N, C-alpha and C positions, 0 to 999 in steps of 0.2 A: 526843525532846523533853525527857523528864524530865531528862536531862543538861544541856540547856542552862538549865533553870531553875533547877538545882542549883548551876550555875558561876556565874550572875549575881550573886548575893550576895556570893560570895568574890571575884569580880572587882571589885566596888565597894569590898569592904573592903580589898583590896590597893591600889586607887587612891585611897583616902580621904585618905592623908597629902599625896599629890600635888596632889588637887584642892582641899585646905584651903590648901596653900601658894600655889597659882595664884592663889586668891582674895584673899589678901593684897596683892598687886600689881596695881595697875591696869594696862593696857595700855601699855608705853612706846611713847613716839613714834619711837624708834630701834629697829628690830627686828634682832636679832643672834643667831646661834647661840654657844654656848660656845666659847671660845677654845681653841687647842691646849693640851695639858696642859703645864706648865711644870715643870722640874727645880728642886730645892731649891739656893739660893744664887744663881740667877739673877735679877738685877733686870730688870724688863720695865714698859713703860708701859700703863697701863690704858686712859686716856683724857686726851686734851689739851682744855682748855676755852680757846680762844684769847681769848674776851671776858673772862675773868679772869686771863689770863697765868700759867696754872697747868696743871701737867701731875701726873697722879695715877699714881705708880709702885708697885710691889709686889714682894714677894721671898718664897717659901716658905722657910722656915728649917730643917725638919726637926725641930724641937724640938716635944715633945708640949704644953709649957706655952704657947708662943707660937708657933703654927704659921706665921703669916704676918704681914709686916711692911708696912704701907701707909705711904707718905710723900708730901706735896704738895711738888712743886718748881716754881720760878718757870721759865717759858720763856726770858725774856730780861730782862736787867737794864734793856734800854731800853723794853720794854712797859709801856704806860700801861692798866691795866685798865679795862674800861667795864662790868664786872659785879663783883658781890662773890661770893666763895666762902665758905658759912657750914656749920656742923656740922648736919645733919640731925636728929641727937640732942637738939639744944638748939631748934631752931626747931620742930620736929615738923611738916614738910611735910603739908598734905592738899589734895585737890582741892576741897574746902568753902573753903578759905582762898585760892584763886586759884593754887595750885601746880599743875604739870603734870607729870607721870611721864616725864620724858626719856628715860632709858636704864638698862639693866639689865646688868652686865657680869660674867659667870661665867667664871673661870679655875680649871680642875681641876687637881690636883697630880697631877703624874706619878709620884711616889714613893707616894702614897696615893689611889688611884682614888676612895675614898668621901668625899673632903674636896675643898672648894671655895672659893675666895676669890670673894665677890660685893660688887660695889659697884652701889648704887642712886644714880641722880641725878635730881633734880628741879630744875625751873627755874621762875621766878616772872618774868613780864615786869613791867617799868616801867609805871608807870600816868601817864606824862607825857603832858600835853595842852597843845596851844599854847593862849595866852591868848585870851580873847574877843576879837571885833572891836570897835575903837572906834567913834567917830562917823564917821571917815573910811573905815571898811570895812577897816582895816588890823588885823593882829594884831601888837601892839608890846608890849615888854616895857620899862618905864621902870626904871633904876637903884634910885631911890628905893623904888618898889614891890616891886621884886624883893628887896633886901635887908630890908625890913619883912616881906615874906612869909617869907623864909628864917629870920628870928628867929622868926618865930611858929611855922612848921611844922617848922624844922629842916632837914636836909640833904634835897635833892631826892631823890625815888624813881629808884634804880637796879636793873637787872636783878639777881637774884639766883640762885645754883645752890647747891642743899643736897645735901651727898654724905654717904652712910651706906656704911660699910665693914664687912663682917663676914666671919668664916670659918663656913661651913655643912657639915653633914654629920658623919659619924661619923668621930672620930679613929682612927688606925692604932696598933696596940700596938707599943711600943718597949722 
């Protein structure tokens, strides 16, 4: 019995950094394990967001100063985006502002097991609602009303995806 009490605080101290990190991110909508470790110089797709006509690609560089490169690529020249892709560092998504934590992608480095590329994706649905019913019980949009509303409010709301990309973990000595 005394051994169990002596180990419990040590176990809690060892797990404290993990628990603090887990508390940072809400539970994502998409549950996934860490992907297979990737070698240096190999370009790989992290996630495709069809609504934004975008693909997030990454590559471990093997350089200590800049260990990972992230890039956004267009999926097709003919694709018409139905959502905007924004930088999470600029919009600072949070659940209080209507953002939903959608996905967390972790890609370990094959050559440096203590380092991983991490992509966090948030999404925010558009709040488009049909117009109120008119006297005849129909929901109608009249051109003049729509253009006046557009001038007053700005562009209509569209769904958005916020992407934050980072390299986490301890760098390897080179």
